[in-house]
VMD Tcl script that builds the backbone (N, CA, C; Angstrom):
set m [mol new atoms 489]
animate dup $m
set s [atomselect $m all]
$s set {name element resname resid chain x y z} {
  {N N MET 1 A 34.737 -6.600 82.232}
  {CA C MET 1 A 34.538 -5.181 82.088}
  {C C MET 1 A 35.268 -4.699 80.839}
  {N N ASP 2 A 34.621 -3.852 80.081}
  {CA C ASP 2 A 35.219 -3.352 78.843}
  {C C ASP 2 A 36.027 -2.079 79.104}
  {N N THR 3 A 35.356 -0.974 79.351}
  {CA C THR 3 A 36.029 0.300 79.618}
  {C C THR 3 A 35.043 1.247 80.280}
  {N N LEU 4 A 35.554 2.288 80.907}
  {CA C LEU 4 A 34.677 3.324 81.451}
  {C C LEU 4 A 34.034 4.094 80.314}
  {N N ARG 5 A 32.810 4.509 80.505}
  {CA C ARG 5 A 32.092 5.293 79.502}
  {C C ARG 5 A 31.422 6.450 80.227}
  {N N PRO 6 A 32.027 7.641 80.190}
  {CA C PRO 6 A 31.364 8.801 80.804}
  {C C PRO 6 A 30.006 9.051 80.153}
  {N N CYS 7 A 29.037 9.439 80.972}
  {CA C CYS 7 A 27.703 9.768 80.483}
  {C C CYS 7 A 27.477 11.262 80.659}
  {N N LEU 8 A 27.155 11.935 79.571}
  {CA C LEU 8 A 26.893 13.374 79.571}
  {C C LEU 8 A 25.384 13.596 79.570}
  {N N TRP 9 A 24.886 14.404 80.479}
  {CA C TRP 9 A 23.460 14.632 80.692}
  {C C TRP 9 A 23.027 15.890 79.941}
  {N N PHE 10 A 22.055 15.744 79.066}
  {CA C PHE 10 A 21.533 16.870 78.282}
  {C C PHE 10 A 20.039 17.040 78.552}
  {N N ASP 11 A 19.550 18.203 78.219}
  {CA C ASP 11 A 18.131 18.525 78.396}
  {C C ASP 11 A 17.425 18.494 77.046}
  {N N GLY 12 A 17.332 17.317 76.440}
  {CA C GLY 12 A 16.588 17.151 75.198}
  {C C GLY 12 A 17.367 17.424 73.926}
  {N N ASN 13 A 18.630 17.893 74.037}
  {CA C ASN 13 A 19.391 18.221 72.834}
  {C C ASN 13 A 20.651 17.367 72.689}
  {N N ALA 14 A 20.614 16.144 73.213}
  {CA C ALA 14 A 21.777 15.260 73.137}
  {C C ALA 14 A 22.172 14.975 71.695}
  {N N ARG 15 A 21.200 14.745 70.816}
  {CA C ARG 15 A 21.547 14.417 69.422}
  {C C ARG 15 A 22.256 15.581 68.749}
  {N N GLU 16 A 21.759 16.795 68.958}
  {CA C GLU 16 A 22.397 17.989 68.379}
  {C C GLU 16 A 23.835 18.122 68.900}
  {N N ALA 17 A 24.021 17.937 70.193}
  {CA C ALA 17 A 25.353 18.047 70.794}
  {C C ALA 17 A 26.292 16.979 70.239}
  {N N VAL 18 A 25.843 15.732 70.212}
  {CA C VAL 18 A 26.692 14.645 69.741}
  {C C VAL 18 A 27.039 14.832 68.264}
  {N N ASP 19 A 26.076 15.216 67.444}
  {CA C ASP 19 A 26.373 15.486 66.028}
  {C C ASP 19 A 27.460 16.540 65.904}
  {N N PHE 20 A 27.379 17.591 66.716}
  {CA C PHE 20 A 28.366 18.670 66.706}
  {C C PHE 20 A 29.742 18.143 67.122}
  {N N TYR 21 A 29.821 17.434 68.223}
  {CA C TYR 21 A 31.100 16.937 68.724}
  {C C TYR 21 A 31.758 15.987 67.728}
  {N N VAL 22 A 30.969 15.075 67.177}
  {CA C VAL 22 A 31.500 14.102 66.224}
  {C C VAL 22 A 32.024 14.796 64.959}
  {N N SER 23 A 31.385 15.895 64.570}
  {CA C SER 23 A 31.837 16.626 63.377}
  {C C SER 23 A 33.161 17.354 63.612}
  {N N LEU 24 A 33.507 17.642 64.853}
  {CA C LEU 24 A 34.706 18.432 65.167}
  {C C LEU 24 A 35.973 17.611 65.324}
  {N N LEU 25 A 35.850 16.403 65.830}
  {CA C LEU 25 A 37.026 15.667 66.294}
  {C C LEU 25 A 37.283 14.418 65.467}
  {N N PRO 26 A 38.529 14.204 65.058}
  {CA C PRO 26 A 38.859 12.990 64.301}
  {C C PRO 26 A 38.678 11.747 65.177}
  {N N GLY 27 A 38.472 10.614 64.528}
  {CA C GLY 27 A 38.295 9.365 65.270}
  {C C GLY 27 A 37.006 9.348 66.066}
  {N N SER 28 A 35.983 10.051 65.562}
  {CA C SER 28 A 34.718 10.186 66.277}
  {C C SER 28 A 33.569 9.655 65.435}
  {N N ARG 29 A 32.560 9.105 66.127}
  {CA C ARG 29 A 31.412 8.541 65.411}
  {C C ARG 29 A 30.266 8.305 66.396}
  {N N ILE 30 A 29.074 8.167 65.851}
  {CA C ILE 30 A 27.921 7.726 66.631}
  {C C ILE 30 A 27.863 6.213 66.518}
  {N N ASP 31 A 27.808 5.541 67.657}
  {CA C ASP 31 A 27.816 4.083 67.675}
  {C C ASP 31 A 26.413 3.494 67.767}
  {N N ALA 32 A 25.520 4.134 68.512}
  {CA C ALA 32 A 24.159 3.629 68.658}
  {C C ALA 32 A 23.265 4.748 69.176}
  {N N VAL 33 A 22.013 4.711 68.745}
  {CA C VAL 33 A 20.996 5.629 69.245}
  {C C VAL 33 A 19.925 4.767 69.904}
  {N N VAL 34 A 19.651 5.059 71.169}
  {CA C VAL 34 A 18.700 4.271 71.957}
  {C C VAL 34 A 17.397 5.059 72.071}
  {N N PRO 35 A 16.298 4.529 71.531}
  {CA C PRO 35 A 15.018 5.236 71.640}
  {C C PRO 35 A 14.408 5.077 73.033}
  {N N ALA 36 A 13.629 6.067 73.409}
  {CA C ALA 36 A 12.937 6.020 74.708}
  {C C ALA 36 A 11.815 4.990 74.642}
  {N N PRO 37 A 11.759 4.104 75.617}
  {CA C PRO 37 A 10.617 3.190 75.684}
  {C C PRO 37 A 9.378 3.923 76.208}
  {N N ARG 38 A 8.236 3.352 75.975}
  {CA C ARG 38 A 6.989 3.906 76.499}
  {C C ARG 38 A 7.118 4.070 78.013}
  {N N GLY 39 A 6.673 5.188 78.532}
  {CA C GLY 39 A 6.705 5.438 79.962}
  {C C GLY 39 A 7.957 6.133 80.460}
  {N N THR 40 A 8.882 6.497 79.549}
  {CA C THR 40 A 10.084 7.223 79.966}
  {C C THR 40 A 9.680 8.626 80.407}
  {N N PRO 41 A 10.032 9.030 81.628}
  {CA C PRO 41 A 9.661 10.378 82.089}
  {C C PRO 41 A 10.208 11.467 81.172}
  {N N GLY 42 A 9.334 12.367 80.752}
  {CA C GLY 42 A 9.735 13.507 79.938}
  {C C GLY 42 A 10.018 13.208 78.484}
  {N N ARG 43 A 9.816 12.002 78.030}
  {CA C ARG 43 A 10.100 11.617 76.645}
  {C C ARG 43 A 8.932 10.834 76.083}
  {N N ALA 44 A 8.641 11.098 74.821}
  {CA C ALA 44 A 7.649 10.289 74.117}
  {C C ALA 44 A 8.321 9.000 73.647}
  {N N GLU 45 A 7.541 7.943 73.547}
  {CA C GLU 45 A 8.072 6.682 73.040}
  {C C GLU 45 A 8.734 6.923 71.683}
  {N N GLY 46 A 9.958 6.439 71.540}
  {CA C GLY 46 A 10.686 6.580 70.277}
  {C C GLY 46 A 11.600 7.792 70.208}
  {N N ASP 47 A 11.408 8.790 71.090}
  {CA C ASP 47 A 12.347 9.924 71.134}
  {C C ASP 47 A 13.741 9.400 71.465}
  {N N VAL 48 A 14.739 10.191 71.139}
  {CA C VAL 48 A 16.107 9.805 71.497}
  {C C VAL 48 A 16.263 9.888 73.017}
  {N N LEU 49 A 16.586 8.758 73.623}
  {CA C LEU 49 A 16.838 8.721 75.059}
  {C C LEU 49 A 18.343 8.816 75.320}
  {N N MET 50 A 19.106 7.973 74.600}
  {CA C MET 50 A 20.548 7.929 74.820}
  {C C MET 50 A 21.265 7.711 73.497}
  {N N ILE 51 A 22.472 8.227 73.438}
  {CA C ILE 51 A 23.335 8.015 72.279}
  {C C ILE 51 A 24.662 7.503 72.796}
  {N N GLU 52 A 25.131 6.410 72.245}
  {CA C GLU 52 A 26.473 5.919 72.511}
  {C C GLU 52 A 27.337 6.420 71.368}
  {N N PHE 53 A 28.451 7.060 71.716}
  {CA C PHE 53 A 29.295 7.645 70.684}
  {C C PHE 53 A 30.756 7.592 71.106}
  {N N THR 54 A 31.632 7.847 70.151}
  {CA C THR 54 A 33.062 7.811 70.370}
  {C C THR 54 A 33.646 9.147 69.935}
  {N N LEU 55 A 34.464 9.750 70.812}
  {CA C LEU 55 A 35.202 10.970 70.485}
  {C C LEU 55 A 36.687 10.658 70.593}
  {N N MET 56 A 37.392 10.793 69.495}
  {CA C MET 56 A 38.839 10.557 69.471}
  {C C MET 56 A 39.189 9.217 70.117}
  {N N GLY 57 A 38.385 8.202 69.821}
  {CA C GLY 57 A 38.639 6.856 70.317}
  {C C GLY 57 A 38.104 6.558 71.711}
  {N N GLN 58 A 37.569 7.555 72.411}
  {CA C GLN 58 A 37.046 7.385 73.773}
  {C C GLN 58 A 35.530 7.225 73.717}
  {N N PRO 59 A 34.978 6.144 74.307}
  {CA C PRO 59 A 33.522 5.986 74.290}
  {C C PRO 59 A 32.833 6.904 75.309}
  {N N TYR 60 A 31.664 7.404 74.931}
  {CA C TYR 60 A 30.811 8.237 75.778}
  {C C TYR 60 A 29.366 7.814 75.581}
  {N N SER 61 A 28.538 8.232 76.505}
  {CA C SER 61 A 27.086 8.165 76.344}
  {C C SER 61 A 26.546 9.561 76.537}
  {N N ALA 62 A 25.485 9.869 75.818}
  {CA C ALA 62 A 24.764 11.132 76.009}
  {C C ALA 62 A 23.327 10.758 76.343}
  {N N LEU 63 A 22.828 11.336 77.413}
  {CA C LEU 63 A 21.493 11.026 77.898}
  {C C LEU 63 A 20.620 12.271 77.825}
  {N N ASN 64 A 19.453 12.155 77.227}
  {CA C ASN 64 A 18.460 13.222 77.292}
  {C C ASN 64 A 17.734 13.067 78.619}
  {N N GLY 65 A 18.354 13.559 79.677}
  {CA C GLY 65 A 17.869 13.332 81.025}
  {C C GLY 65 A 16.913 14.386 81.547}
  {N N GLY 66 A 16.827 15.531 80.875}
  {CA C GLY 66 A 15.929 16.579 81.340}
  {C C GLY 66 A 16.664 17.740 81.992}
  {N N PRO 67 A 15.918 18.652 82.586}
  {CA C PRO 67 A 16.497 19.901 83.098}
  {C C PRO 67 A 17.079 19.822 84.511}
  {N N ASP 68 A 17.079 18.662 85.119}
  {CA C ASP 68 A 17.467 18.577 86.528}
  {C C ASP 68 A 18.934 18.860 86.818}
  {N N PHE 69 A 19.830 18.526 85.883}
  {CA C PHE 69 A 21.264 18.679 86.125}
  {C C PHE 69 A 21.915 19.458 85.005}
  {N N ARG 70 A 22.955 20.216 85.348}
  {CA C ARG 70 A 23.708 21.022 84.382}
  {C C ARG 70 A 25.188 20.684 84.492}
  {N N PHE 71 A 25.902 20.915 83.404}
  {CA C PHE 71 A 27.352 20.766 83.414}
  {C C PHE 71 A 27.970 21.889 84.239}
  {N N THR 72 A 29.146 21.624 84.796}
  {CA C THR 72 A 29.952 22.660 85.438}
  {C C THR 72 A 31.390 22.487 84.952}
  {N N PRO 73 A 32.222 23.521 85.063}
  {CA C PRO 73 A 33.630 23.376 84.693}
  {C C PRO 73 A 34.409 22.421 85.594}
  {N N ALA 74 A 33.769 21.896 86.645}
  {CA C ALA 74 A 34.454 20.927 87.505}
  {C C ALA 74 A 34.816 19.664 86.732}
  {N N VAL 75 A 34.121 19.412 85.632}
  {CA C VAL 75 A 34.448 18.312 84.728}
  {C C VAL 75 A 34.563 18.911 83.335}
  {N N SER 76 A 35.682 18.638 82.689}
  {CA C SER 76 A 35.887 19.167 81.335}
  {C C SER 76 A 36.553 18.104 80.477}
  {N N LEU 77 A 36.459 18.280 79.170}
  {CA C LEU 77 A 37.127 17.391 78.227}
  {C C LEU 77 A 38.367 18.118 77.713}
  {N N VAL 78 A 39.522 17.474 77.807}
  {CA C VAL 78 A 40.783 18.048 77.352}
  {C C VAL 78 A 41.035 17.578 75.929}
  {N N VAL 79 A 41.259 18.534 75.028}
  {CA C VAL 79 A 41.559 18.205 73.638}
  {C C VAL 79 A 42.983 18.647 73.343}
  {N N PRO 80 A 43.919 17.692 73.244}
  {CA C PRO 80 A 45.289 18.051 72.888}
  {C C PRO 80 A 45.366 18.361 71.389}
  {N N CYS 81 A 45.984 19.484 71.050}
  {CA C CYS 81 A 46.038 19.951 69.663}
  {C C CYS 81 A 47.470 19.968 69.146}
  {N N ARG 82 A 47.645 19.612 67.884}
  {CA C ARG 82 A 48.958 19.559 67.255}
  {C C ARG 82 A 49.594 20.933 67.108}
  {N N ASP 83 A 48.772 21.943 66.765}
  {CA C ASP 83 A 49.332 23.246 66.417}
  {C C ASP 83 A 48.298 24.345 66.663}
  {N N GLN 84 A 48.695 25.592 66.403}
  {CA C GLN 84 A 47.802 26.718 66.654}
  {C C GLN 84 A 46.582 26.680 65.740}
  {N N ALA 85 A 46.754 26.208 64.510}
  {CA C ALA 85 A 45.607 26.124 63.596}
  {C C ALA 85 A 44.527 25.208 64.168}
  {N N GLU 86 A 44.932 24.106 64.766}
  {CA C GLU 86 A 43.957 23.192 65.365}
  {C C GLU 86 A 43.326 23.813 66.611}
  {N N VAL 87 A 44.132 24.490 67.425}
  {CA C VAL 87 A 43.587 25.210 68.588}
  {C C VAL 87 A 42.534 26.200 68.123}
  {N N ASP 88 A 42.874 26.998 67.120}
  {CA C ASP 88 A 41.951 28.025 66.626}
  {C C ASP 88 A 40.666 27.423 66.088}
  {N N ARG 89 A 40.773 26.372 65.283}
  {CA C ARG 89 A 39.585 25.741 64.682}
  {C C ARG 89 A 38.645 25.217 65.765}
  {N N LEU 90 A 39.189 24.463 66.714}
  {CA C LEU 90 A 38.350 23.878 67.754}
  {C C LEU 90 A 37.820 24.937 68.715}
  {N N TRP 91 A 38.677 25.850 69.119}
  {CA C TRP 91 A 38.258 26.915 70.041}
  {C C TRP 91 A 37.116 27.717 69.426}
  {N N ASP 92 A 37.295 28.139 68.187}
  {CA C ASP 92 A 36.271 28.972 67.544}
  {C C ASP 92 A 34.952 28.224 67.415}
  {N N ALA 93 A 35.010 26.947 67.063}
  {CA C ALA 93 A 33.778 26.161 66.930}
  {C C ALA 93 A 33.098 25.971 68.278}
  {N N LEU 94 A 33.871 25.651 69.302}
  {CA C LEU 94 A 33.291 25.416 70.625}
  {C C LEU 94 A 32.787 26.706 71.270}
  {N N ALA 95 A 33.467 27.820 71.017}
  {CA C ALA 95 A 33.066 29.103 71.605}
  {C C ALA 95 A 31.836 29.693 70.918}
  {N N ASP 96 A 31.544 29.269 69.683}
  {CA C ASP 96 A 30.389 29.798 68.947}
  {C C ASP 96 A 29.102 29.435 69.692}
  {N N GLY 97 A 28.475 30.425 70.285}
  {CA C GLY 97 A 27.271 30.201 71.073}
  {C C GLY 97 A 27.567 29.793 72.507}
  {N N GLY 98 A 28.842 29.667 72.830}
  {CA C GLY 98 A 29.258 29.277 74.169}
  {C C GLY 98 A 29.903 30.447 74.889}
  {N N ALA 99 A 30.849 30.145 75.768}
  {CA C ALA 99 A 31.496 31.189 76.565}
  {C C ALA 99 A 32.959 30.842 76.794}
  {N N PRO 100 A 33.864 31.716 76.341}
  {CA C PRO 100 A 35.282 31.509 76.632}
  {C C PRO 100 A 35.548 31.639 78.134}
  {N N LEU 101 A 36.444 30.825 78.613}
  {CA C LEU 101 A 36.896 30.894 80.001}
  {C C LEU 101 A 38.405 31.144 79.970}
  {N N ASP 102 A 39.043 31.179 81.102}
  {CA C ASP 102 A 40.482 31.430 81.168}
  {C C ASP 102 A 41.291 30.171 80.907}
  {N N CYS 103 A 42.552 30.375 80.551}
  {CA C CYS 103 A 43.567 29.306 80.482}
  {C C CYS 103 A 43.240 28.206 79.475}
  {N N GLY 104 A 42.601 28.554 78.365}
  {CA C GLY 104 A 42.315 27.566 77.334}
  {C C GLY 104 A 41.006 26.818 77.499}
  {N N TRP 105 A 40.217 27.202 78.501}
  {CA C TRP 105 A 38.929 26.550 78.724}
  {C C TRP 105 A 37.840 27.307 77.975}
  {N N VAL 106 A 36.841 26.564 77.535}
  {CA C VAL 106 A 35.690 27.161 76.862}
  {C C VAL 106 A 34.466 26.297 77.163}
  {N N ASN 107 A 33.351 26.948 77.459}
  {CA C ASN 107 A 32.070 26.244 77.577}
  {C C ASN 107 A 31.393 26.305 76.224}
  {N N ASP 108 A 30.969 25.164 75.702}
  {CA C ASP 108 A 30.277 25.166 74.419}
  {C C ASP 108 A 28.811 25.592 74.608}
  {N N ARG 109 A 28.087 25.664 73.507}
  {CA C ARG 109 A 26.696 26.146 73.568}
  {C C ARG 109 A 25.757 25.203 74.326}
  {N N PHE 110 A 26.227 23.997 74.632}
  {CA C PHE 110 A 25.438 23.039 75.409}
  {C C PHE 110 A 25.808 23.084 76.890}
  {N N GLY 111 A 26.820 23.891 77.213}
  {CA C GLY 111 A 27.253 24.046 78.595}
  {C C GLY 111 A 28.422 23.160 79.011}
  {N N LEU 112 A 28.881 22.275 78.119}
  {CA C LEU 112 A 29.994 21.393 78.443}
  {C C LEU 112 A 31.310 22.161 78.371}
  {N N SER 113 A 32.182 21.942 79.346}
  {CA C SER 113 A 33.480 22.616 79.402}
  {C C SER 113 A 34.547 21.797 78.687}
  {N N TRP 114 A 35.378 22.502 77.937}
  {CA C TRP 114 A 36.474 21.904 77.176}
  {C C TRP 114 A 37.755 22.652 77.513}
  {N N GLN 115 A 38.868 21.951 77.466}
  {CA C GLN 115 A 40.192 22.566 77.524}
  {C C GLN 115 A 40.853 22.296 76.176}
  {N N VAL 116 A 41.086 23.352 75.413}
  {CA C VAL 116 A 41.695 23.240 74.091}
  {C C VAL 116 A 43.163 23.628 74.265}
  {N N VAL 117 A 44.047 22.621 74.250}
  {CA C VAL 117 A 45.417 22.794 74.704}
  {C C VAL 117 A 46.418 22.278 73.670}
  {N N PRO 118 A 47.389 23.113 73.289}
  {CA C PRO 118 A 48.440 22.607 72.396}
  {C C PRO 118 A 49.243 21.493 73.092}
  {N N ASP 119 A 49.538 20.422 72.353}
  {CA C ASP 119 A 50.387 19.349 72.883}
  {C C ASP 119 A 51.667 19.922 73.481}
  {N N ARG 120 A 52.213 20.912 72.810}
  {CA C ARG 120 A 53.489 21.491 73.247}
  {C C ARG 120 A 53.382 22.085 74.656}
  {N N LEU 121 A 52.257 22.713 74.990}
  {CA C LEU 121 A 52.099 23.251 76.336}
  {C C LEU 121 A 52.106 22.114 77.361}
  {N N LEU 122 A 51.455 21.021 77.041}
  {CA C LEU 122 A 51.452 19.883 77.956}
  {C C LEU 122 A 52.879 19.384 78.184}
  {N N GLN 123 A 53.695 19.376 77.135}
  {CA C GLN 123 A 55.106 18.993 77.275}
  {C C GLN 123 A 55.839 19.985 78.171}
  {N N MET 124 A 55.593 21.269 77.957}
  {CA C MET 124 A 56.249 22.292 78.777}
  {C C MET 124 A 55.907 22.113 80.256}
  {N N LEU 125 A 54.638 21.886 80.547}
  {CA C LEU 125 A 54.199 21.790 81.939}
  {C C LEU 125 A 54.694 20.519 82.630}
  {N N ARG 126 A 55.029 19.506 81.853}
  {CA C ARG 126 A 55.581 18.263 82.404}
  {C C ARG 126 A 57.105 18.311 82.538}
  {N N SER 127 A 57.716 19.322 81.993}
  {CA C SER 127 A 59.172 19.405 81.938}
  {C C SER 127 A 59.797 19.482 83.333}
  {N N ALA 128 A 60.997 18.946 83.440}
  {CA C ALA 128 A 61.768 19.059 84.683}
  {C C ALA 128 A 62.467 20.415 84.771}
  {N N GLU 129 A 62.466 21.177 83.676}
  {CA C GLU 129 A 63.126 22.493 83.657}
  {C C GLU 129 A 62.232 23.501 84.370}
  {N N ARG 130 A 62.586 23.811 85.604}
  {CA C ARG 130 A 61.721 24.592 86.491}
  {C C ARG 130 A 61.422 26.009 85.972}
  {N N GLU 131 A 62.418 26.779 85.635}
  {CA C GLU 131 A 62.202 28.182 85.246}
  {C C GLU 131 A 61.400 28.313 83.941}
  {N N PRO 132 A 61.767 27.593 82.883}
  {CA C PRO 132 A 60.943 27.677 81.668}
  {C C PRO 132 A 59.505 27.204 81.902}
  {N N ARG 133 A 59.369 26.135 82.691}
  {CA C ARG 133 A 58.032 25.618 83.013}
  {C C ARG 133 A 57.212 26.689 83.728}
  {N N GLN 134 A 57.814 27.397 84.664}
  {CA C GLN 134 A 57.132 28.455 85.404}
  {C C GLN 134 A 56.717 29.600 84.478}
  {N N ARG 135 A 57.611 29.995 83.575}
  {CA C ARG 135 A 57.286 31.085 82.637}
  {C C ARG 135 A 56.123 30.683 81.728}
  {N N ALA 136 A 56.146 29.454 81.234}
  {CA C ALA 136 A 55.054 28.988 80.366}
  {C C ALA 136 A 53.740 28.950 81.144}
  {N N PHE 137 A 53.795 28.470 82.374}
  {CA C PHE 137 A 52.600 28.424 83.212}
  {C C PHE 137 A 52.037 29.827 83.449}
  {N N GLU 138 A 52.898 30.762 83.796}
  {CA C GLU 138 A 52.449 32.137 84.039}
  {C C GLU 138 A 51.856 32.764 82.779}
  {N N ALA 139 A 52.451 32.485 81.630}
  {CA C ALA 139 A 51.898 33.000 80.366}
  {C C ALA 139 A 50.509 32.413 80.131}
  {N N MET 140 A 50.368 31.100 80.339}
  {CA C MET 140 A 49.073 30.441 80.157}
  {C C MET 140 A 48.011 31.051 81.069}
  {N N MET 141 A 48.389 31.344 82.306}
  {CA C MET 141 A 47.435 31.886 83.277}
  {C C MET 141 A 46.876 33.246 82.850}
  {N N GLY 142 A 47.578 33.954 81.997}
  {CA C GLY 142 A 47.115 35.255 81.520}
  {C C GLY 142 A 46.343 35.190 80.215}
  {N N MET 143 A 46.093 34.002 79.712}
  {CA C MET 143 A 45.431 33.852 78.412}
  {C C MET 143 A 43.993 33.378 78.580}
  {N N VAL 144 A 43.215 33.611 77.543}
  {CA C VAL 144 A 41.901 32.993 77.414}
  {C C VAL 144 A 42.108 31.849 76.413}
  {N N LYS 145 A 42.039 32.125 75.102}
  {CA C LYS 145 A 42.434 31.100 74.122}
  {C C LYS 145 A 43.957 31.030 74.146}
  {N N LEU 146 A 44.496 29.828 74.148}
  {CA C LEU 146 A 45.937 29.666 74.246}
  {C C LEU 146 A 46.632 30.032 72.939}
  {N N ASP 147 A 47.737 30.746 73.069}
  {CA C ASP 147 A 48.538 31.232 71.946}
  {C C ASP 147 A 49.886 30.518 72.009}
  {N N LEU 148 A 50.082 29.565 71.121}
  {CA C LEU 148 A 51.272 28.734 71.159}
  {C C LEU 148 A 52.546 29.546 70.967}
  {N N ALA 149 A 52.551 30.525 70.072}
  {CA C ALA 149 A 53.752 31.340 69.859}
  {C C ALA 149 A 54.127 32.091 71.139}
  {N N ALA 150 A 53.134 32.637 71.826}
  {CA C ALA 150 A 53.407 33.355 73.078}
  {C C ALA 150 A 53.876 32.391 74.168}
  {N N LEU 151 A 53.337 31.200 74.198}
  {CA C LEU 151 A 53.776 30.196 75.173}
  {C C LEU 151 A 55.222 29.778 74.898}
  {N N GLU 152 A 55.557 29.568 73.631}
  {CA C GLU 152 A 56.934 29.218 73.250}
  {C C GLU 152 A 57.891 30.346 73.621}
  {N N ALA 153 A 57.470 31.599 73.386}
  {CA C ALA 153 A 58.314 32.745 73.729}
  {C C ALA 153 A 58.547 32.796 75.239}
  {N N ALA 154 A 57.492 32.573 76.008}
  {CA C ALA 154 A 57.638 32.570 77.470}
  {C C ALA 154 A 58.583 31.446 77.892}
  {N N TRP 155 A 58.415 30.286 77.314}
  {CA C TRP 155 A 59.300 29.153 77.607}
  {C C TRP 155 A 60.765 29.531 77.377}
  {N N ALA 156 A 61.002 30.238 76.282}
  {CA C ALA 156 A 62.371 30.606 75.900}
  {C C ALA 156 A 62.879 31.837 76.653}
  {N N GLY 157 A 62.022 32.459 77.453}
  {CA C GLY 157 A 62.422 33.643 78.200}
  {C C GLY 157 A 62.409 34.909 77.371}
  {N N GLN 158 A 61.613 34.901 76.303}
  {CA C GLN 158 A 61.505 36.062 75.404}
  {C C GLN 158 A 60.133 36.684 75.543}
  {N N SER 159 A 60.042 37.953 75.167}
  {CA C SER 159 A 58.721 38.557 75.081}
  {C C SER 159 A 58.103 38.051 73.783}
  {N N PRO 160 A 56.771 37.959 73.706}
  {CA C PRO 160 A 56.132 37.422 72.496}
  {C C PRO 160 A 56.532 38.151 71.228}
  {N N SER 161 A 56.770 39.462 71.308}
  {CA C SER 161 A 57.115 40.225 70.105}
  {C C SER 161 A 58.549 39.974 69.652}
  {N N SER 162 A 59.420 39.425 70.540}
  {CA C SER 162 A 60.800 39.192 70.155}
  {C C SER 162 A 61.043 37.761 69.681}
  {N N SER 163 A 59.978 36.959 69.610}
  {CA C SER 163 A 60.156 35.567 69.195}
  {C C SER 163 A 60.262 35.426 67.701}
}
mol reanalyze $m
mol bondsrecalc $m
mol representation Tube
mol addrep $m
C-alpha cells in the first residue's frame, strides 16, 4: 500500500477546480489526467473522468462523477498558513465565488470546504496554558476570516486595539 488518496467528487468541473487548487498552493501539481472510456455514464469518450493531483505534497483524486453528490462542511481541507498575508491571499481566492463560513472556514466556488488557519493559532489551541488557550479559542469563535493580530491579542489578554 502506498498512501491514502482522498477522492473529491465534482459535477463535470473537476479540471477547473484542480487547476484552481494547484495554482493556489505550493508543492502542488497535476500528476495524471484519466480520460473517460467509451460507455462511461454521463461522459463522452475522451472527456476528463478523473485527475490525480497533489496539493502541498498530499495526493488526491478528482472525479467528474456527476450531480448525484455534493460536498458538505463535514469534510474540509485545513490549510496551515505562515502569516496573515498568506491567510488573506488564500481566503480571498477561495471565497471568490464561494461563501465565507465562521471560524476560518470558507466554501469555494466548487462547494469544497476549507479551513484557512494561521499556524500560530494551531499552536495556541494545542498549548497547555489553559487561560490564554481559552481566550484565543473564544476570539476565533467570533471571527469569520481569522485575524492573527486579534488572536495574538486575545492570547496575551489584551483587546485587539491595545496590541
